[in-house]
C-alpha positions as CSV (number, residue, x, y, z in Angstrom):
1,X,-10.1,-31.8,1.7
2,X,-8.7,-28.4,0.7
3,X,-5.6,-28.6,-1.5
4,X,-2.4,-27.6,0.1
5,X,-0.7,-24.4,-1.0
6,X,2.8,-25.0,-2.4
7,X,5.9,-22.9,-2.4
8,X,5.4,-21.4,-5.9
9,X,1.8,-20.4,-5.1
10,X,2.9,-18.7,-1.9
11,X,5.6,-16.7,-3.7
12,X,3.0,-15.7,-6.4
13,X,0.6,-14.6,-3.8
14,X,3.2,-12.4,-2.1
15,X,4.3,-10.8,-5.4
16,X,0.7,-10.0,-6.5
17,X,-0.2,-8.6,-3.1
18,X,2.9,-6.3,-2.7
19,X,4.1,-5.2,-6.1
20,X,2.3,-2.0,-7.3
21,X,3.5,0.0,-10.3
22,X,2.1,3.2,-8.7
23,X,4.9,3.0,-6.1
24,X,7.7,3.1,-8.7
25,X,7.7,7.0,-9.2
26,X,7.8,7.6,-5.5
27,X,10.7,5.1,-5.1
28,X,12.4,6.8,-8.0
29,X,12.5,10.1,-6.1
30,X,15.2,8.6,-3.8
31,X,17.5,7.9,-6.7
32,X,20.4,5.4,-6.3
33,X,19.9,5.5,-2.5
34,X,16.7,3.5,-3.1
35,X,18.9,0.3,-2.9
36,X,20.0,1.3,0.6
37,X,16.5,2.2,1.7
38,X,15.0,-1.0,0.3
39,X,17.6,-3.3,1.9
40,X,16.8,-1.7,5.3
41,X,13.1,-1.9,4.7
42,X,13.3,-5.6,3.7
43,X,15.5,-6.6,6.6
44,X,13.8,-4.6,9.4
45,X,10.2,-4.6,8.2
46,X,9.1,-6.8,5.3
47,X,10.7,-10.1,6.4
48,X,9.8,-9.6,10.2
49,X,6.1,-8.7,9.6
50,X,5.8,-11.6,7.1
51,X,7.1,-14.1,9.7
52,X,4.9,-12.6,12.5
53,X,1.8,-12.8,10.3
54,X,2.5,-16.3,9.3
55,X,2.8,-17.4,13.0
56,X,-0.3,-15.6,14.1
57,X,-2.5,-16.9,11.3
58,X,-1.2,-20.5,11.4
59,X,-1.7,-20.6,15.2
60,X,-5.1,-18.9,15.3
61,X,-6.8,-19.4,11.9
62,X,-10.2,-17.7,12.0
63,X,-12.5,-15.6,10.0
64,X,-11.9,-12.6,12.2
65,X,-8.2,-12.7,11.4
66,X,-6.2,-9.8,12.8
67,X,-9.1,-8.7,15.1
68,X,-9.1,-12.1,16.8
69,X,-5.3,-12.1,17.4
70,X,-5.3,-8.6,18.8
71,X,-8.4,-9.3,20.9
72,X,-6.7,-12.4,22.4
73,X,-3.6,-10.4,23.2
74,X,-4.8,-7.0,24.4
75,X,-8.6,-7.1,24.7
76,X,-11.5,-6.0,22.5
77,X,-11.0,-2.2,22.9
78,X,-7.4,-2.2,21.7
79,X,-8.3,-4.6,18.9
80,X,-11.1,-2.4,17.7
81,X,-8.9,0.7,17.8
82,X,-6.2,-1.1,15.7
83,X,-8.7,-2.4,13.2
84,X,-10.2,1.1,12.9
85,X,-6.6,2.4,12.2
86,X,-6.2,-0.2,9.5
87,X,-9.5,0.8,7.9
88,X,-8.5,4.5,7.9
89,X,-5.1,3.6,6.4
90,X,-6.9,1.8,3.5
91,X,-9.4,4.6,3.0
92,X,-6.5,7.2,2.7
93,X,-4.5,4.9,0.5
94,X,-7.3,4.4,-2.0
95,X,-7.0,8.0,-3.5
96,X,-3.3,7.3,-4.3
97,X,-4.4,4.3,-6.5
98,X,-7.2,6.4,-7.9
99,X,-4.7,9.2,-8.8
100,X,-2.7,6.6,-10.7
101,X,-5.8,5.5,-12.5
102,X,-6.7,9.1,-13.4
103,X,-3.1,9.7,-14.6
104,X,-3.4,6.7,-16.9
105,X,-6.7,7.9,-18.2
106,X,-5.2,11.3,-18.9
107,X,-2.4,9.7,-21.0
108,X,-4.9,7.5,-22.7
109,X,-6.9,10.5,-23.7
110,X,-3.9,12.7,-24.5
111,X,-4.2,12.5,-28.3
112,X,-7.5,14.4,-28.0
113,X,-7.2,16.1,-24.6
114,X,-3.5,16.9,-24.1
115,X,-3.6,19.0,-20.9
116,X,-5.6,16.7,-18.5
117,X,-2.5,15.4,-16.6
118,X,-1.9,18.8,-15.0
119,X,-5.5,19.5,-14.1
120,X,-6.0,18.9,-10.3
121,X,-9.8,19.1,-10.7
122,X,-9.7,16.3,-13.3
123,X,-8.0,14.1,-10.7
124,X,-10.4,15.0,-7.8
125,X,-13.6,14.6,-9.8
126,X,-12.3,11.3,-11.2
127,X,-11.2,10.0,-7.8
128,X,-14.7,10.6,-6.4
129,X,-16.5,9.2,-9.4
130,X,-14.5,6.0,-9.7
131,X,-14.5,5.5,-5.9
132,X,-18.3,5.5,-5.9
133,X,-18.6,3.3,-9.1
134,X,-16.3,0.6,-7.6
135,X,-18.3,0.9,-4.3
136,X,-21.5,0.3,-6.2
137,X,-20.0,-2.7,-7.9
138,X,-19.0,-4.2,-4.6
139,X,-22.3,-3.2,-3.0
140,X,-24.4,-5.1,-5.4
141,X,-22.2,-8.1,-6.0
142,X,-21.3,-7.3,-9.6
143,X,-17.9,-9.0,-9.3
144,X,-15.4,-8.6,-12.0
145,X,-14.8,-12.0,-13.7
146,X,-11.6,-14.0,-13.2
147,X,-10.8,-13.5,-16.9
148,X,-10.9,-9.7,-16.4
149,X,-8.7,-9.9,-13.3
150,X,-6.2,-12.1,-15.1
151,X,-6.1,-9.9,-18.1
152,X,-5.7,-6.8,-15.8
153,X,-2.7,-8.4,-14.1
154,X,-1.0,-9.5,-17.4
155,X,-1.6,-6.3,-19.4
156,X,-1.6,-3.8,-16.5
157,X,1.2,-5.1,-14.3
158,X,3.4,-7.8,-15.9
159,X,3.7,-6.2,-19.4
160,X,4.5,-2.6,-18.2
161,X,7.0,-4.0,-15.6
162,X,8.9,-6.0,-18.3
163,X,8.8,-3.0,-20.7
164,X,10.2,-0.4,-18.2
165,X,12.9,-2.7,-17.0
166,X,13.9,-3.8,-20.5
167,X,14.1,-0.2,-21.9
168,X,15.8,1.0,-18.7
169,X,18.6,-1.6,-19.1
170,X,18.8,-0.8,-22.9
171,X,19.0,2.9,-22.1
172,X,22.1,2.4,-20.0
173,X,23.8,-0.1,-22.4
174,X,23.3,2.3,-25.3
175,X,25.2,5.0,-23.3
176,X,22.3,7.5,-23.1
177,X,22.3,10.4,-20.6
178,X,21.6,9.2,-17.0
179,X,19.9,11.7,-14.6
180,X,21.2,10.2,-11.4
181,X,24.6,9.5,-10.0
182,X,25.3,5.8,-9.2
183,X,28.2,5.6,-6.8
184,X,28.9,4.9,-3.1
185,X,28.3,8.5,-2.1
186,X,24.7,8.4,-3.6
187,X,24.1,4.8,-2.4
188,X,24.0,5.9,1.3
189,X,22.0,9.1,1.4
190,X,22.5,12.1,3.7
191,X,20.7,10.8,6.8
192,X,18.6,14.0,7.4
193,X,14.9,14.1,8.0
194,X,14.2,15.4,4.4
195,X,15.6,12.2,2.9
196,X,14.5,9.8,5.6
197,X,10.9,10.9,5.2
198,X,10.8,8.9,2.0
199,X,11.0,5.8,4.2
200,X,7.3,6.2,4.9
201,X,6.5,5.8,1.2
202,X,8.8,2.9,0.9
203,X,7.4,0.9,3.8
204,X,3.9,1.6,2.6
205,X,4.9,0.5,-0.9
206,X,6.2,-2.9,0.3
207,X,3.2,-3.6,2.7
208,X,0.4,-5.9,1.8
209,X,2.2,-9.2,2.7
210,X,-0.7,-9.9,5.0
211,X,-2.0,-12.0,2.1
212,X,0.6,-14.7,2.5
213,X,-0.4,-15.3,6.2
214,X,-4.0,-16.0,5.2
215,X,-2.9,-19.2,3.5
216,X,-0.4,-20.3,6.2
217,X,-2.8,-22.9,7.6
218,X,-3.0,-24.8,4.3
219,X,0.7,-24.7,3.3
220,X,2.7,-27.8,2.5
221,X,5.5,-28.2,5.1
222,X,4.9,-24.7,6.6
223,X,8.1,-24.6,8.8
224,X,10.1,-25.0,5.6
225,X,8.0,-23.4,2.8
226,X,6.9,-20.2,4.6
227,X,10.5,-19.0,5.3
228,X,11.5,-20.0,1.8
229,X,8.5,-18.1,0.3
230,X,9.3,-15.0,2.4
231,X,12.9,-14.9,1.5
232,X,12.3,-15.6,-2.2
233,X,9.5,-13.1,-2.6
234,X,11.7,-10.5,-0.7
235,X,14.5,-10.9,-3.2
236,X,12.2,-10.8,-6.2
237,X,10.3,-7.7,-4.9
238,X,13.6,-6.1,-4.1
239,X,15.0,-6.5,-7.7
240,X,11.7,-5.7,-9.4
241,X,11.3,-2.4,-7.5
242,X,15.0,-1.5,-7.9
243,X,15.1,-2.1,-11.6
244,X,11.7,-0.5,-12.3
245,X,12.3,2.6,-10.1
246,X,15.8,3.2,-11.4
247,X,14.5,2.9,-14.9
248,X,12.3,6.0,-14.1
249,X,15.1,7.8,-12.2
250,X,17.6,7.6,-15.0
251,X,15.5,9.3,-17.7
252,X,13.4,11.8,-15.7
253,X,15.1,14.5,-13.5
254,X,14.2,14.2,-9.9
255,X,12.2,17.4,-9.7
256,X,10.2,16.4,-12.8
257,X,8.9,13.0,-11.7
258,X,5.1,12.9,-11.3
259,X,4.1,10.6,-8.5
260,X,0.9,9.7,-10.3
261,X,2.2,9.2,-13.9
262,X,6.0,8.7,-13.5
263,X,5.9,5.2,-15.0
264,X,4.1,6.4,-18.2
265,X,6.4,9.5,-18.3
266,X,9.4,7.2,-18.4
267,X,7.9,4.8,-20.9
268,X,7.0,7.7,-23.2
269,X,10.6,8.8,-23.3
270,X,11.7,5.2,-24.0
271,X,9.1,4.9,-26.8
272,X,10.2,8.2,-28.4
273,X,13.8,7.0,-28.4
274,X,12.8,3.8,-30.1
275,X,10.3,5.4,-32.5
276,X,7.2,3.7,-31.1
277,X,5.6,6.7,-29.4
278,X,2.2,5.7,-30.9
279,X,1.9,2.8,-28.4
280,X,1.8,5.2,-25.4
281,X,-2.0,5.5,-25.2
282,X,-2.4,1.7,-25.5
283,X,0.1,1.1,-22.6
284,X,-1.5,3.7,-20.5
285,X,-4.9,2.1,-21.2
286,X,-3.5,-1.3,-20.1
287,X,-2.2,0.3,-16.9
288,X,-5.6,1.8,-16.4
289,X,-7.4,-1.6,-16.7
290,X,-4.9,-3.2,-14.4
291,X,-5.3,-0.6,-11.7
292,X,-9.1,-0.7,-11.8
293,X,-8.9,-4.5,-11.5
294,X,-6.6,-4.2,-8.5
295,X,-8.6,-1.5,-6.8
296,X,-11.8,-3.5,-7.2
297,X,-10.2,-6.5,-5.6
298,X,-9.0,-4.5,-2.6
299,X,-12.0,-2.2,-1.9
300,X,-13.8,-4.8,0.2
301,X,-10.7,-6.0,2.1
302,X,-10.5,-3.3,4.9
303,X,-14.3,-3.4,5.3
304,X,-14.0,-7.1,6.4
305,X,-11.6,-6.2,9.1
306,X,-13.8,-3.4,10.7
307,X,-17.0,-5.5,10.1
308,X,-15.5,-8.3,12.2
309,X,-15.6,-6.0,15.2
310,X,-19.5,-5.8,15.0
311,X,-19.9,-8.9,17.2
312,X,-18.5,-6.8,20.1
313,X,-20.9,-3.9,19.4
314,X,-18.4,-1.0,19.1
315,X,-20.0,0.5,16.0
316,X,-23.5,1.9,16.0
317,X,-26.2,-0.4,14.7
318,X,-26.3,1.7,11.5
319,X,-23.0,0.2,10.4
320,X,-24.1,-3.4,10.9
321,X,-26.6,-3.4,8.1
322,X,-25.9,-5.8,5.2
323,X,-27.8,-6.1,1.9
324,X,-29.1,-9.2,0.2
325,X,-25.6,-9.8,-1.2
326,X,-24.2,-9.8,2.4
327,X,-22.3,-6.6,1.7
328,X,-22.0,-4.2,4.6
329,X,-23.8,-1.5,2.7
330,X,-23.4,1.5,5.2
331,X,-19.8,0.7,5.9
332,X,-19.0,0.7,2.1
333,X,-20.9,3.9,1.5
334,X,-19.2,5.6,4.5
335,X,-15.8,4.4,3.2
336,X,-16.4,6.1,-0.1
337,X,-17.7,9.3,1.5
338,X,-14.7,9.6,3.9
339,X,-12.2,8.9,1.0
340,X,-13.9,11.5,-1.2
341,X,-14.2,14.1,1.6
342,X,-10.5,13.8,2.4
343,X,-9.6,14.2,-1.3
344,X,-11.7,17.4,-1.6
345,X,-10.4,18.9,1.7
346,X,-6.8,18.2,0.9
347,X,-7.1,19.6,-2.6
348,X,-8.2,23.0,-1.1
349,X,-4.8,23.3,0.6
350,X,-2.6,21.5,-2.0
351,X,-2.8,22.5,-5.6
352,X,-0.6,19.8,-7.2
353,X,-0.9,16.1,-7.6
354,X,2.6,15.3,-6.2
355,X,1.7,17.1,-3.0
356,X,-1.6,15.3,-2.7
357,X,-0.2,11.8,-3.3
358,X,2.6,12.5,-0.8
359,X,0.4,13.7,2.0
360,X,-2.0,10.7,1.4
361,X,1.0,8.4,1.6
362,X,2.3,9.8,4.9
363,X,-1.1,9.9,6.6
364,X,-1.8,6.3,5.4
365,X,1.5,5.1,6.8
366,X,0.8,6.7,10.2
367,X,-2.3,4.6,10.5
368,X,-0.6,1.5,9.0
369,X,2.2,1.8,11.6
370,X,-0.3,1.5,14.4
371,X,-1.5,-1.8,12.9
372,X,1.9,-3.2,12.3
373,X,3.3,-2.2,15.7
374,X,0.4,-3.9,17.5
375,X,0.9,-7.1,15.5
376,X,4.6,-7.2,16.5
377,X,3.5,-6.7,20.2
378,X,0.8,-9.2,19.9
379,X,3.0,-12.1,18.8
380,X,5.2,-11.6,21.9
381,X,2.2,-11.2,24.2
382,X,0.5,-14.4,22.8
383,X,3.7,-16.4,23.3
384,X,3.5,-15.5,27.0
385,X,-0.2,-15.9,27.4
386,X,-0.4,-19.2,25.6
387,X,3.0,-20.9,25.9
388,X,1.6,-24.4,25.4
389,X,-0.4,-23.6,22.2
390,X,0.7,-25.7,19.3
391,X,2.3,-23.5,16.6
392,X,2.7,-24.8,13.0
393,X,5.2,-22.1,12.4
394,X,7.2,-20.0,14.9
395,X,9.2,-16.8,14.4
396,X,12.8,-17.4,15.4
397,X,14.2,-14.8,17.9
398,X,10.7,-13.3,18.1
399,X,11.5,-10.6,20.6
400,X,14.5,-9.3,18.6
401,X,12.7,-9.4,15.3
402,X,9.6,-7.8,16.7
403,X,11.6,-5.0,18.4
404,X,13.4,-4.2,15.1
405,X,10.0,-4.0,13.3
406,X,8.5,-1.8,16.0
407,X,11.5,0.6,16.0
408,X,11.5,1.1,12.3
409,X,7.7,1.8,12.3
410,X,8.0,4.3,15.2
411,X,11.0,6.0,13.6
412,X,9.3,6.3,10.2
413,X,6.1,7.6,11.9
414,X,8.0,10.5,13.4
415,X,10.0,11.3,10.3
416,X,6.7,11.4,8.2
417,X,6.0,14.8,9.7
418,X,9.0,16.2,7.8
419,X,8.2,17.7,4.4
420,X,10.6,16.4,1.7
421,X,12.6,19.1,-0.1
422,X,11.8,18.2,-3.7
423,X,8.0,17.7,-3.4
424,X,6.2,21.0,-3.4
425,X,3.3,20.8,-0.9
426,X,2.6,23.7,1.4
427,X,4.2,25.7,4.1
428,X,6.2,23.4,6.4
429,X,4.5,24.4,9.6
430,X,1.1,24.0,7.9
431,X,2.1,20.6,6.5
432,X,2.8,19.4,10.1
433,X,-0.5,20.9,11.2
434,X,-2.5,19.4,8.4
435,X,-1.1,15.9,9.0
436,X,-1.6,16.2,12.8
437,X,-5.2,17.5,12.6
438,X,-6.1,14.9,10.0
439,X,-4.7,12.0,12.1
440,X,-6.5,13.2,15.3
441,X,-9.8,13.8,13.5
442,X,-9.8,10.3,11.9
443,X,-8.7,8.6,15.1
444,X,-11.3,10.4,17.3
445,X,-14.4,8.4,16.2
446,X,-12.8,5.2,17.3
447,X,-12.0,6.6,20.7
448,X,-15.6,7.9,21.0
449,X,-17.1,4.5,20.0
450,X,-14.8,2.7,22.6
451,X,-15.9,5.2,25.4
452,X,-19.6,4.7,24.5
453,X,-19.2,0.9,24.6
454,X,-17.4,1.1,28.0
455,X,-20.2,3.2,29.4
456,X,-22.8,0.7,28.3
457,X,-21.0,-2.1,30.1
């Protein structure tokens, strides 16, 4: 009999799935108003989607996961389109992690190669190289050991988080210069599109809670422990992100924050102040190891979702092939090719790393919003279609909570087309055009596959 998952394990799972140090610099761009943004994001998105996922998975536990729920609610065509969107979101999101990895590599090598961090070609070549290396690892079943993963989490996430929060608090206590205003006027930002656009990055930064739902069928006292885990993890994630991001914002002027390397930028300033600058390359190396470990863990995740649709024959037979390790070989290779191609094409139009990371973030959120909106709609639909189905856990006020989640996703999808003031990307009109064309082109194959399937039947 499988051992039941306790409250502490659920909270740990949620923290490890959601918290990502690469999000801290982007969050820091919002300054003191991050607290306002995060409160709204937690109440209207994070907690609602956590509860919805917990109900869906505990009611319909299956290997197909999200695809099965969506299929039961809206049919196979809609389910396939949503899973395609989730796959596209993940592919676009990967280069942001890889950019963080390259930034850490640049700082690790800075004693001998000091100018790598500002070299866009270094980032693009590195993104493609590491993407294919990690694809190869997953392709041939060369799994990283549990020891490596544990070391990566401890050295690459826990240690840097403790360091940046500790030195940030120490910086304020010692009365050093603070680069942001912290008062009521800056707590609530000017609610214009240029500020609200950062909400896309914040929502994407706190996504990933899907992981907690995968364990909801094996939870001790699910009706009690799932809500407790969601609320507790929400509070912990809130404070970790607030303290970590503000530690960056107080020492680096807003316009100087690098979205790829902001965390090591801030740590370097703290280390200089405390006469321990020599440890910078070591910490950047730890961050590098932690990020590679995290990326390797996630690279197969989105593939499983789209691979689950194969039983309904939407994808060409080419994508159904698996190797002797049961890895979907052609899907994995296609994933790496698409991610690399997008990185190259975007770098032609955008010549700075902040701009690249930002447009990746907005485009990724647009696809993620489709996934989350449809999950909110599915939980309502399934309540109506299967009213007598036994549910281990149910979302209270499901219509209201789902509506709030849908509205925040739609609102943020729309504002993502606004270019933020302090991130230099490209001409505003071309920015809108680049995002729109990219979204349409990456959506088009799914619509074609659906149409071809319908013609066959």
